[in-house]
PyMOL commands that place a pseudoatom at each C-alpha (Angstrom):
pseudoatom trace, name=CA, resn=MET, resi=1, chain=A, elem=C, hetatm=0, pos=[107.024, 125.510, 131.957]
pseudoatom trace, name=CA, resn=SER, resi=2, chain=A, elem=C, hetatm=0, pos=[108.304, 123.561, 134.751]
pseudoatom trace, name=CA, resn=LYS, resi=3, chain=A, elem=C, hetatm=0, pos=[110.002, 120.205, 135.158]
pseudoatom trace, name=CA, resn=LEU, resi=4, chain=A, elem=C, hetatm=0, pos=[109.316, 117.227, 137.294]
pseudoatom trace, name=CA, resn=GLN, resi=5, chain=A, elem=C, hetatm=0, pos=[110.981, 114.664, 138.612]
pseudoatom trace, name=CA, resn=TRP, resi=6, chain=A, elem=C, hetatm=0, pos=[108.932, 110.916, 138.429]
pseudoatom trace, name=CA, resn=LYS, resi=7, chain=A, elem=C, hetatm=0, pos=[110.853, 107.868, 139.349]
pseudoatom trace, name=CA, resn=PRO, resi=8, chain=A, elem=C, hetatm=0, pos=[113.382, 105.990, 136.987]
pseudoatom trace, name=CA, resn=GLY, resi=9, chain=A, elem=C, hetatm=0, pos=[110.630, 103.644, 134.507]
pseudoatom trace, name=CA, resn=THR, resi=10, chain=A, elem=C, hetatm=0, pos=[110.198, 102.725, 130.801]
pseudoatom trace, name=CA, resn=MET, resi=11, chain=A, elem=C, hetatm=0, pos=[109.307, 105.908, 128.989]
pseudoatom trace, name=CA, resn=VAL, resi=12, chain=A, elem=C, hetatm=0, pos=[110.697, 105.698, 126.251]
pseudoatom trace, name=CA, resn=TYR, resi=13, chain=A, elem=C, hetatm=0, pos=[107.406, 106.435, 124.232]
pseudoatom trace, name=CA, resn=PRO, resi=14, chain=A, elem=C, hetatm=0, pos=[106.049, 105.695, 121.231]
pseudoatom trace, name=CA, resn=ALA, resi=15, chain=A, elem=C, hetatm=0, pos=[107.469, 102.020, 121.076]
pseudoatom trace, name=CA, resn=PRO, resi=16, chain=A, elem=C, hetatm=0, pos=[107.250, 99.851, 118.242]
pseudoatom trace, name=CA, resn=SER, resi=17, chain=A, elem=C, hetatm=0, pos=[104.306, 97.004, 119.246]
pseudoatom trace, name=CA, resn=VAL, resi=18, chain=A, elem=C, hetatm=0, pos=[105.210, 93.958, 117.177]
pseudoatom trace, name=CA, resn=MET, resi=19, chain=A, elem=C, hetatm=0, pos=[103.210, 90.242, 116.934]
pseudoatom trace, name=CA, resn=VAL, resi=20, chain=A, elem=C, hetatm=0, pos=[106.073, 87.906, 117.621]
pseudoatom trace, name=CA, resn=THR, resi=21, chain=A, elem=C, hetatm=0, pos=[105.741, 83.921, 116.679]
pseudoatom trace, name=CA, resn=SER, resi=22, chain=A, elem=C, hetatm=0, pos=[107.539, 81.004, 117.927]
pseudoatom trace, name=CA, resn=GLY, resi=23, chain=A, elem=C, hetatm=0, pos=[106.765, 77.419, 117.899]
pseudoatom trace, name=CA, resn=SER, resi=24, chain=A, elem=C, hetatm=0, pos=[106.640, 75.480, 114.554]
pseudoatom trace, name=CA, resn=MET, resi=25, chain=A, elem=C, hetatm=0, pos=[103.638, 75.169, 111.496]
pseudoatom trace, name=CA, resn=GLU, resi=26, chain=A, elem=C, hetatm=0, pos=[102.031, 72.564, 113.208]
pseudoatom trace, name=CA, resn=LYS, resi=27, chain=A, elem=C, hetatm=0, pos=[101.964, 74.300, 116.603]
pseudoatom trace, name=CA, resn=PRO, resi=28, chain=A, elem=C, hetatm=0, pos=[102.511, 78.298, 116.145]
pseudoatom trace, name=CA, resn=ASN, resi=29, chain=A, elem=C, hetatm=0, pos=[102.236, 81.239, 118.484]
pseudoatom trace, name=CA, resn=ILE, resi=30, chain=A, elem=C, hetatm=0, pos=[101.943, 84.703, 118.740]
pseudoatom trace, name=CA, resn=LEU, resi=31, chain=A, elem=C, hetatm=0, pos=[102.498, 87.318, 121.340]
pseudoatom trace, name=CA, resn=THR, resi=32, chain=A, elem=C, hetatm=0, pos=[102.878, 91.039, 121.478]
pseudoatom trace, name=CA, resn=VAL, resi=33, chain=A, elem=C, hetatm=0, pos=[106.073, 92.826, 122.417]
pseudoatom trace, name=CA, resn=ALA, resi=34, chain=A, elem=C, hetatm=0, pos=[107.179, 96.506, 122.812]
pseudoatom trace, name=CA, resn=TRP, resi=35, chain=A, elem=C, hetatm=0, pos=[110.446, 96.245, 124.115]
pseudoatom trace, name=CA, resn=THR, resi=36, chain=A, elem=C, hetatm=0, pos=[112.135, 95.755, 120.794]
pseudoatom trace, name=CA, resn=GLY, resi=37, chain=A, elem=C, hetatm=0, pos=[114.273, 97.465, 118.310]
pseudoatom trace, name=CA, resn=THR, resi=38, chain=A, elem=C, hetatm=0, pos=[117.229, 97.622, 116.629]
pseudoatom trace, name=CA, resn=VAL, resi=39, chain=A, elem=C, hetatm=0, pos=[120.872, 97.050, 118.325]
pseudoatom trace, name=CA, resn=CYS, resi=40, chain=A, elem=C, hetatm=0, pos=[123.425, 97.058, 115.072]
pseudoatom trace, name=CA, resn=THR, resi=41, chain=A, elem=C, hetatm=0, pos=[123.249, 97.131, 111.496]
pseudoatom trace, name=CA, resn=ASP, resi=42, chain=A, elem=C, hetatm=0, pos=[126.254, 95.072, 110.325]
pseudoatom trace, name=CA, resn=PRO, resi=43, chain=A, elem=C, hetatm=0, pos=[126.040, 92.396, 111.329]
pseudoatom trace, name=CA, resn=ALA, resi=44, chain=A, elem=C, hetatm=0, pos=[121.700, 93.106, 111.159]
pseudoatom trace, name=CA, resn=MET, resi=45, chain=A, elem=C, hetatm=0, pos=[120.677, 92.580, 114.841]
pseudoatom trace, name=CA, resn=THR, resi=46, chain=A, elem=C, hetatm=0, pos=[117.927, 93.490, 116.449]
pseudoatom trace, name=CA, resn=TYR, resi=47, chain=A, elem=C, hetatm=0, pos=[116.073, 92.305, 120.583]
pseudoatom trace, name=CA, resn=ILE, resi=48, chain=A, elem=C, hetatm=0, pos=[113.226, 91.240, 122.054]
pseudoatom trace, name=CA, resn=SER, resi=49, chain=A, elem=C, hetatm=0, pos=[112.527, 91.509, 125.843]
pseudoatom trace, name=CA, resn=ILE, resi=50, chain=A, elem=C, hetatm=0, pos=[109.874, 88.699, 127.703]
pseudoatom trace, name=CA, resn=ARG, resi=51, chain=A, elem=C, hetatm=0, pos=[108.874, 87.733, 131.397]
pseudoatom trace, name=CA, resn=LYS, resi=52, chain=A, elem=C, hetatm=0, pos=[109.901, 84.592, 132.056]
pseudoatom trace, name=CA, resn=GLU, resi=53, chain=A, elem=C, hetatm=0, pos=[106.201, 83.658, 132.751]
pseudoatom trace, name=CA, resn=ARG, resi=54, chain=A, elem=C, hetatm=0, pos=[105.082, 84.533, 128.979]
pseudoatom trace, name=CA, resn=TYR, resi=55, chain=A, elem=C, hetatm=0, pos=[104.162, 81.141, 127.310]
pseudoatom trace, name=CA, resn=SER, resi=56, chain=A, elem=C, hetatm=0, pos=[106.722, 82.132, 124.265]
pseudoatom trace, name=CA, resn=TYR, resi=57, chain=A, elem=C, hetatm=0, pos=[109.659, 82.353, 126.476]
pseudoatom trace, name=CA, resn=ASP, resi=58, chain=A, elem=C, hetatm=0, pos=[110.517, 78.730, 126.859]
pseudoatom trace, name=CA, resn=ILE, resi=59, chain=A, elem=C, hetatm=0, pos=[109.217, 78.345, 122.836]
pseudoatom trace, name=CA, resn=ILE, resi=60, chain=A, elem=C, hetatm=0, pos=[111.739, 80.616, 122.085]
pseudoatom trace, name=CA, resn=LYS, resi=61, chain=A, elem=C, hetatm=0, pos=[114.980, 79.931, 124.778]
pseudoatom trace, name=CA, resn=THR, resi=62, chain=A, elem=C, hetatm=0, pos=[114.587, 76.014, 123.650]
pseudoatom trace, name=CA, resn=SER, resi=63, chain=A, elem=C, hetatm=0, pos=[114.251, 77.129, 119.771]
pseudoatom trace, name=CA, resn=GLY, resi=64, chain=A, elem=C, hetatm=0, pos=[116.764, 79.532, 119.837]
pseudoatom trace, name=CA, resn=TYR, resi=65, chain=A, elem=C, hetatm=0, pos=[114.352, 81.475, 117.089]
pseudoatom trace, name=CA, resn=PHE, resi=66, chain=A, elem=C, hetatm=0, pos=[111.435, 83.533, 116.707]
pseudoatom trace, name=CA, resn=THR, resi=67, chain=A, elem=C, hetatm=0, pos=[110.261, 86.097, 113.727]
pseudoatom trace, name=CA, resn=ILE, resi=68, chain=A, elem=C, hetatm=0, pos=[109.178, 89.669, 114.449]
pseudoatom trace, name=CA, resn=ASN, resi=69, chain=A, elem=C, hetatm=0, pos=[105.788, 90.446, 112.845]
pseudoatom trace, name=CA, resn=LEU, resi=70, chain=A, elem=C, hetatm=0, pos=[105.314, 94.356, 111.926]
pseudoatom trace, name=CA, resn=THR, resi=71, chain=A, elem=C, hetatm=0, pos=[102.014, 95.619, 112.713]
pseudoatom trace, name=CA, resn=THR, resi=72, chain=A, elem=C, hetatm=0, pos=[99.419, 98.161, 110.874]
pseudoatom trace, name=CA, resn=LYS, resi=73, chain=A, elem=C, hetatm=0, pos=[95.726, 99.621, 111.469]
pseudoatom trace, name=CA, resn=MET, resi=74, chain=A, elem=C, hetatm=0, pos=[94.256, 96.761, 110.215]
pseudoatom trace, name=CA, resn=LEU, resi=75, chain=A, elem=C, hetatm=0, pos=[95.837, 94.348, 112.508]
pseudoatom trace, name=CA, resn=VAL, resi=76, chain=A, elem=C, hetatm=0, pos=[95.520, 96.431, 115.579]
pseudoatom trace, name=CA, resn=LYS, resi=77, chain=A, elem=C, hetatm=0, pos=[92.789, 94.172, 117.469]
pseudoatom trace, name=CA, resn=ALA, resi=78, chain=A, elem=C, hetatm=0, pos=[95.049, 91.027, 116.732]
pseudoatom trace, name=CA, resn=THR, resi=79, chain=A, elem=C, hetatm=0, pos=[97.879, 92.884, 118.149]
pseudoatom trace, name=CA, resn=ASP, resi=80, chain=A, elem=C, hetatm=0, pos=[96.154, 93.810, 121.655]
pseudoatom trace, name=CA, resn=PHE, resi=81, chain=A, elem=C, hetatm=0, pos=[94.445, 90.390, 121.858]
pseudoatom trace, name=CA, resn=CYS, resi=82, chain=A, elem=C, hetatm=0, pos=[97.916, 88.608, 120.925]
pseudoatom trace, name=CA, resn=GLY, resi=83, chain=A, elem=C, hetatm=0, pos=[99.437, 90.640, 123.873]
pseudoatom trace, name=CA, resn=VAL, resi=84, chain=A, elem=C, hetatm=0, pos=[96.730, 90.126, 126.413]
pseudoatom trace, name=CA, resn=LYS, resi=85, chain=A, elem=C, hetatm=0, pos=[95.821, 86.327, 125.835]
pseudoatom trace, name=CA, resn=SER, resi=86, chain=A, elem=C, hetatm=0, pos=[97.663, 83.712, 126.311]
pseudoatom trace, name=CA, resn=GLY, resi=87, chain=A, elem=C, hetatm=0, pos=[99.006, 80.977, 123.753]
pseudoatom trace, name=CA, resn=ARG, resi=88, chain=A, elem=C, hetatm=0, pos=[98.504, 78.134, 126.378]
pseudoatom trace, name=CA, resn=ASP, resi=89, chain=A, elem=C, hetatm=0, pos=[94.769, 78.572, 126.395]
pseudoatom trace, name=CA, resn=PHE, resi=90, chain=A, elem=C, hetatm=0, pos=[94.236, 80.087, 122.943]
pseudoatom trace, name=CA, resn=ASP, resi=91, chain=A, elem=C, hetatm=0, pos=[95.675, 79.263, 118.988]
pseudoatom trace, name=CA, resn=LYS, resi=92, chain=A, elem=C, hetatm=0, pos=[95.924, 82.825, 118.168]
pseudoatom trace, name=CA, resn=PHE, resi=93, chain=A, elem=C, hetatm=0, pos=[96.224, 82.633, 114.802]
pseudoatom trace, name=CA, resn=LYS, resi=94, chain=A, elem=C, hetatm=0, pos=[92.606, 81.236, 114.768]
pseudoatom trace, name=CA, resn=GLU, resi=95, chain=A, elem=C, hetatm=0, pos=[90.976, 83.247, 117.544]
pseudoatom trace, name=CA, resn=CYS, resi=96, chain=A, elem=C, hetatm=0, pos=[92.650, 86.363, 115.598]
pseudoatom trace, name=CA, resn=GLY, resi=97, chain=A, elem=C, hetatm=0, pos=[91.647, 85.316, 111.441]
pseudoatom trace, name=CA, resn=LEU, resi=98, chain=A, elem=C, hetatm=0, pos=[95.976, 85.246, 110.945]
pseudoatom trace, name=CA, resn=THR, resi=99, chain=A, elem=C, hetatm=0, pos=[97.462, 83.183, 108.379]
pseudoatom trace, name=CA, resn=PRO, resi=100, chain=A, elem=C, hetatm=0, pos=[100.933, 81.225, 109.238]
pseudoatom trace, name=CA, resn=VAL, resi=101, chain=A, elem=C, hetatm=0, pos=[103.034, 81.602, 106.573]
pseudoatom trace, name=CA, resn=LYS, resi=102, chain=A, elem=C, hetatm=0, pos=[106.428, 78.899, 106.594]
pseudoatom trace, name=CA, resn=GLY, resi=103, chain=A, elem=C, hetatm=0, pos=[109.713, 80.768, 106.973]
pseudoatom trace, name=CA, resn=PHE, resi=104, chain=A, elem=C, hetatm=0, pos=[112.548, 80.994, 104.544]
pseudoatom trace, name=CA, resn=HIS, resi=105, chain=A, elem=C, hetatm=0, pos=[115.157, 80.356, 107.096]
pseudoatom trace, name=CA, resn=SER, resi=106, chain=A, elem=C, hetatm=0, pos=[113.979, 78.397, 110.417]
pseudoatom trace, name=CA, resn=SER, resi=107, chain=A, elem=C, hetatm=0, pos=[110.326, 76.124, 111.279]
pseudoatom trace, name=CA, resn=VAL, resi=108, chain=A, elem=C, hetatm=0, pos=[108.948, 79.121, 112.618]
pseudoatom trace, name=CA, resn=PRO, resi=109, chain=A, elem=C, hetatm=0, pos=[105.927, 80.723, 111.000]
pseudoatom trace, name=CA, resn=MET, resi=110, chain=A, elem=C, hetatm=0, pos=[105.523, 84.507, 109.642]
pseudoatom trace, name=CA, resn=ILE, resi=111, chain=A, elem=C, hetatm=0, pos=[101.918, 86.024, 109.564]
pseudoatom trace, name=CA, resn=GLU, resi=112, chain=A, elem=C, hetatm=0, pos=[100.755, 86.850, 106.010]
pseudoatom trace, name=CA, resn=GLU, resi=113, chain=A, elem=C, hetatm=0, pos=[98.834, 89.744, 107.155]
pseudoatom trace, name=CA, resn=SER, resi=114, chain=A, elem=C, hetatm=0, pos=[101.950, 91.513, 108.148]
pseudoatom trace, name=CA, resn=PRO, resi=115, chain=A, elem=C, hetatm=0, pos=[103.830, 93.979, 105.906]
pseudoatom trace, name=CA, resn=VAL, resi=116, chain=A, elem=C, hetatm=0, pos=[107.030, 92.907, 107.168]
pseudoatom trace, name=CA, resn=ASN, resi=117, chain=A, elem=C, hetatm=0, pos=[108.625, 89.351, 108.740]
pseudoatom trace, name=CA, resn=ILE, resi=118, chain=A, elem=C, hetatm=0, pos=[111.800, 89.844, 110.206]
pseudoatom trace, name=CA, resn=GLU, resi=119, chain=A, elem=C, hetatm=0, pos=[112.887, 86.146, 111.322]
pseudoatom trace, name=CA, resn=CYS, resi=120, chain=A, elem=C, hetatm=0, pos=[115.747, 85.715, 113.985]
pseudoatom trace, name=CA, resn=GLN, resi=121, chain=A, elem=C, hetatm=0, pos=[118.593, 83.393, 115.325]
pseudoatom trace, name=CA, resn=VAL, resi=122, chain=A, elem=C, hetatm=0, pos=[118.687, 84.041, 119.235]
pseudoatom trace, name=CA, resn=THR, resi=123, chain=A, elem=C, hetatm=0, pos=[122.624, 84.759, 120.070]
pseudoatom trace, name=CA, resn=GLN, resi=124, chain=A, elem=C, hetatm=0, pos=[122.306, 85.532, 123.795]
pseudoatom trace, name=CA, resn=ILE, resi=125, chain=A, elem=C, hetatm=0, pos=[119.684, 85.758, 126.814]
pseudoatom trace, name=CA, resn=LEU, resi=126, chain=A, elem=C, hetatm=0, pos=[120.517, 88.247, 129.069]
pseudoatom trace, name=CA, resn=GLU, resi=127, chain=A, elem=C, hetatm=0, pos=[118.732, 88.074, 132.063]
pseudoatom trace, name=CA, resn=LEU, resi=128, chain=A, elem=C, hetatm=0, pos=[117.944, 91.492, 133.264]
pseudoatom trace, name=CA, resn=GLY, resi=129, chain=A, elem=C, hetatm=0, pos=[114.948, 91.714, 135.928]
pseudoatom trace, name=CA, resn=THR, resi=130, chain=A, elem=C, hetatm=0, pos=[111.138, 91.302, 134.968]
pseudoatom trace, name=CA, resn=HIS, resi=131, chain=A, elem=C, hetatm=0, pos=[112.081, 90.855, 131.291]
pseudoatom trace, name=CA, resn=ASP, resi=132, chain=A, elem=C, hetatm=0, pos=[114.720, 88.614, 129.623]
pseudoatom trace, name=CA, resn=MET, resi=133, chain=A, elem=C, hetatm=0, pos=[116.268, 90.293, 126.777]
pseudoatom trace, name=CA, resn=PHE, resi=134, chain=A, elem=C, hetatm=0, pos=[116.632, 87.878, 123.552]
pseudoatom trace, name=CA, resn=LEU, resi=135, chain=A, elem=C, hetatm=0, pos=[119.707, 89.210, 121.447]
pseudoatom trace, name=CA, resn=ALA, resi=136, chain=A, elem=C, hetatm=0, pos=[118.799, 88.263, 118.075]
pseudoatom trace, name=CA, resn=LYS, resi=137, chain=A, elem=C, hetatm=0, pos=[121.059, 87.896, 114.445]
pseudoatom trace, name=CA, resn=VAL, resi=138, chain=A, elem=C, hetatm=0, pos=[118.076, 88.428, 111.100]
pseudoatom trace, name=CA, resn=LEU, resi=139, chain=A, elem=C, hetatm=0, pos=[118.307, 86.083, 109.131]
pseudoatom trace, name=CA, resn=GLY, resi=140, chain=A, elem=C, hetatm=0, pos=[115.962, 87.491, 106.500]
pseudoatom trace, name=CA, resn=VAL, resi=141, chain=A, elem=C, hetatm=0, pos=[113.427, 89.827, 106.204]
pseudoatom trace, name=CA, resn=THR, resi=142, chain=A, elem=C, hetatm=0, pos=[110.190, 89.298, 104.170]
pseudoatom trace, name=CA, resn=ILE, resi=143, chain=A, elem=C, hetatm=0, pos=[108.507, 92.450, 102.764]
pseudoatom trace, name=CA, resn=ASP, resi=144, chain=A, elem=C, hetatm=0, pos=[104.327, 92.513, 101.278]
pseudoatom trace, name=CA, resn=ASP, resi=145, chain=A, elem=C, hetatm=0, pos=[105.179, 93.537, 97.677]
pseudoatom trace, name=CA, resn=ARG, resi=146, chain=A, elem=C, hetatm=0, pos=[102.119, 95.615, 97.518]
pseudoatom trace, name=CA, resn=TYR, resi=147, chain=A, elem=C, hetatm=0, pos=[103.741, 98.102, 99.200]
pseudoatom trace, name=CA, resn=LEU, resi=148, chain=A, elem=C, hetatm=0, pos=[106.548, 98.280, 96.679]
pseudoatom trace, name=CA, resn=GLU, resi=149, chain=A, elem=C, hetatm=0, pos=[107.223, 101.030, 94.199]
pseudoatom trace, name=CA, resn=ALA, resi=150, chain=A, elem=C, hetatm=0, pos=[108.275, 100.365, 90.607]
pseudoatom trace, name=CA, resn=SER, resi=151, chain=A, elem=C, hetatm=0, pos=[111.542, 102.021, 91.495]
pseudoatom trace, name=CA, resn=GLY, resi=152, chain=A, elem=C, hetatm=0, pos=[112.108, 99.510, 94.143]
pseudoatom trace, name=CA, resn=LYS, resi=153, chain=A, elem=C, hetatm=0, pos=[111.255, 101.673, 97.285]
pseudoatom trace, name=CA, resn=PHE, resi=154, chain=A, elem=C, hetatm=0, pos=[109.055, 100.102, 100.276]
pseudoatom trace, name=CA, resn=ARG, resi=155, chain=A, elem=C, hetatm=0, pos=[106.453, 102.285, 101.353]
pseudoatom trace, name=CA, resn=LEU, resi=156, chain=A, elem=C, hetatm=0, pos=[105.959, 101.080, 104.821]
pseudoatom trace, name=CA, resn=ASP, resi=157, chain=A, elem=C, hetatm=0, pos=[103.963, 104.167, 105.795]
pseudoatom trace, name=CA, resn=LEU, resi=158, chain=A, elem=C, hetatm=0, pos=[100.751, 103.020, 103.159]
pseudoatom trace, name=CA, resn=ALA, resi=159, chain=A, elem=C, hetatm=0, pos=[100.457, 99.910, 105.544]
pseudoatom trace, name=CA, resn=ASP, resi=160, chain=A, elem=C, hetatm=0, pos=[99.591, 102.715, 108.837]
pseudoatom trace, name=CA, resn=PRO, resi=161, chain=A, elem=C, hetatm=0, pos=[101.856, 101.139, 111.153]
pseudoatom trace, name=CA, resn=ILE, resi=162, chain=A, elem=C, hetatm=0, pos=[100.835, 102.002, 114.277]
pseudoatom trace, name=CA, resn=ALA, resi=163, chain=A, elem=C, hetatm=0, pos=[102.859, 102.381, 117.635]
pseudoatom trace, name=CA, resn=TYR, resi=164, chain=A, elem=C, hetatm=0, pos=[102.083, 102.291, 121.469]
pseudoatom trace, name=CA, resn=ALA, resi=165, chain=A, elem=C, hetatm=0, pos=[102.325, 104.793, 124.282]
pseudoatom trace, name=CA, resn=HIS, resi=166, chain=A, elem=C, hetatm=0, pos=[100.892, 104.570, 128.382]
pseudoatom trace, name=CA, resn=GLY, resi=167, chain=A, elem=C, hetatm=0, pos=[99.064, 101.134, 127.574]
pseudoatom trace, name=CA, resn=ALA, resi=168, chain=A, elem=C, hetatm=0, pos=[97.508, 102.437, 123.895]
pseudoatom trace, name=CA, resn=TYR, resi=169, chain=A, elem=C, hetatm=0, pos=[98.062, 101.975, 120.612]
pseudoatom trace, name=CA, resn=TYR, resi=170, chain=A, elem=C, hetatm=0, pos=[97.825, 104.906, 118.114]
pseudoatom trace, name=CA, resn=GLU, resi=171, chain=A, elem=C, hetatm=0, pos=[98.409, 105.344, 113.771]
pseudoatom trace, name=CA, resn=LEU, resi=172, chain=A, elem=C, hetatm=0, pos=[101.489, 107.245, 112.934]
pseudoatom trace, name=CA, resn=GLY, resi=173, chain=A, elem=C, hetatm=0, pos=[100.568, 110.682, 111.667]
pseudoatom trace, name=CA, resn=LYS, resi=174, chain=A, elem=C, hetatm=0, pos=[102.255, 112.667, 108.566]
pseudoatom trace, name=CA, resn=GLN, resi=175, chain=A, elem=C, hetatm=0, pos=[105.650, 112.707, 107.235]
pseudoatom trace, name=CA, resn=LEU, resi=176, chain=A, elem=C, hetatm=0, pos=[107.698, 115.789, 108.774]
pseudoatom trace, name=CA, resn=GLY, resi=177, chain=A, elem=C, hetatm=0, pos=[110.539, 115.244, 107.381]
pseudoatom trace, name=CA, resn=THR, resi=178, chain=A, elem=C, hetatm=0, pos=[113.682, 112.535, 105.297]
pseudoatom trace, name=CA, resn=PHE, resi=179, chain=A, elem=C, hetatm=0, pos=[116.887, 111.500, 107.195]
pseudoatom trace, name=CA, resn=GLY, resi=180, chain=A, elem=C, hetatm=0, pos=[119.457, 114.265, 106.697]
pseudoatom trace, name=CA, resn=TYR, resi=181, chain=A, elem=C, hetatm=0, pos=[116.479, 117.164, 105.386]
pseudoatom trace, name=CA, resn=SER, resi=182, chain=A, elem=C, hetatm=0, pos=[118.080, 119.770, 108.146]
pseudoatom trace, name=CA, resn=VAL, resi=183, chain=A, elem=C, hetatm=0, pos=[121.331, 120.119, 106.742]
pseudoatom trace, name=CA, resn=MET, resi=184, chain=A, elem=C, hetatm=0, pos=[120.147, 118.968, 102.886]
pseudoatom trace, name=CA, resn=LYS, resi=185, chain=A, elem=C, hetatm=0, pos=[120.910, 121.971, 100.273]
pseudoatom trace, name=CA, resn=LYS, resi=186, chain=A, elem=C, hetatm=0, pos=[117.865, 124.082, 99.216]
pseudoatom trace, name=CA, resn=LYS, resi=187, chain=A, elem=C, hetatm=0, pos=[118.285, 123.123, 95.597]
pseudoatom trace, name=CA, resn=THR, resi=188, chain=A, elem=C, hetatm=0, pos=[118.195, 119.515, 96.485]
pseudoatom trace, name=CA, resn=MET, resi=189, chain=A, elem=C, hetatm=0, pos=[115.207, 120.102, 98.868]
pseudoatom trace, name=CA, resn=LYS, resi=190, chain=A, elem=C, hetatm=0, pos=[113.001, 121.742, 96.290]
pseudoatom trace, name=CA, resn=LYS, resi=191, chain=A, elem=C, hetatm=0, pos=[113.773, 119.029, 93.757]
pseudoatom trace, name=CA, resn=ARG, resi=192, chain=A, elem=C, hetatm=0, pos=[112.498, 116.103, 96.191]
pseudoatom trace, name=CA, resn=GLN, resi=193, chain=A, elem=C, hetatm=0, pos=[109.347, 118.465, 96.405]
pseudoatom trace, name=CA, resn=GLN, resi=194, chain=A, elem=C, hetatm=0, pos=[108.913, 118.322, 92.971]
pseudoatom trace, name=CA, resn=GLN, resi=195, chain=A, elem=C, hetatm=0, pos=[109.286, 114.623, 92.482]
pseudoatom trace, name=CA, resn=LYS, resi=196, chain=A, elem=C, hetatm=0, pos=[106.550, 113.391, 95.243]
pseudoatom trace, name=CA, resn=LYS, resi=197, chain=A, elem=C, hetatm=0, pos=[103.966, 115.620, 93.368]
for i in range(1, 197): cmd.bond("trace and resi %d" % i, "trace and resi %d" % (i + 1))
show_as sticks, trace
zoom trace
């Protein structure tokens, strides 16, 4: 095996592929974004990076709010459509058969069909180059209770989440481990495996 040297590029894959909503219930918009993630736990903060020429850019910059809607295998076609078509030309909710629902913390609609909606308030815009980064505080998280176990554990895996890598969408595979399993005592590991049966 040998290593090949490439020019600097965006090679952190797979990436989440999320649908970001903006605007209002009267004039909602959806933009698909792969440049997103967690930046801080307390306070809960996230980011999205958007090109200035995108229709959503000015909407979010003006209002200061957006919602990240996680995507699933069932939503993959809508996810792609909302990434390649512009809200200047299409009502993406209508075109994709999606349902806008009122947010709890802002006037920005959430996507009802999404298993997780993360309402955000912009705290800072960093001009970086091809994209500007919208740093944001998480105002609230709404979940679909279909994926909530009686124990209170949220099973996002049951929603069939998707990821994006090199221009393609992928469904996630089987679980390989849980956080801390590499240092877990054998007795605890065995107990957890029996609980899953």
